[in-house]
Steps between C-alpha positions, in 0.01 A plus 500: 500500500773745598704406195201570275447843655868584450486399132183702440655807664815466288289478184298806601821686580645420157172602337513826694852569377399430140182709505628767743196436721604420856196585716703754693772254596258259670608209282866573578435496873314168475780354289762594758289346777455179298873472432580552869252230603641254246856571615405450865343163412812396306727601788286304747519198269128473437377349176389774257330296228 
């Protein structure tokens, strides 16, 4: 579930860069949060997929 959310946010972020539509940086903030959560899970050794 978390992995799916991270992938969706990355795709939205890329789409925002391409179309110059970023929703006021909201997508970027969510992307950073998703990356931090994934990194914390990797560091703890939890299974991501």
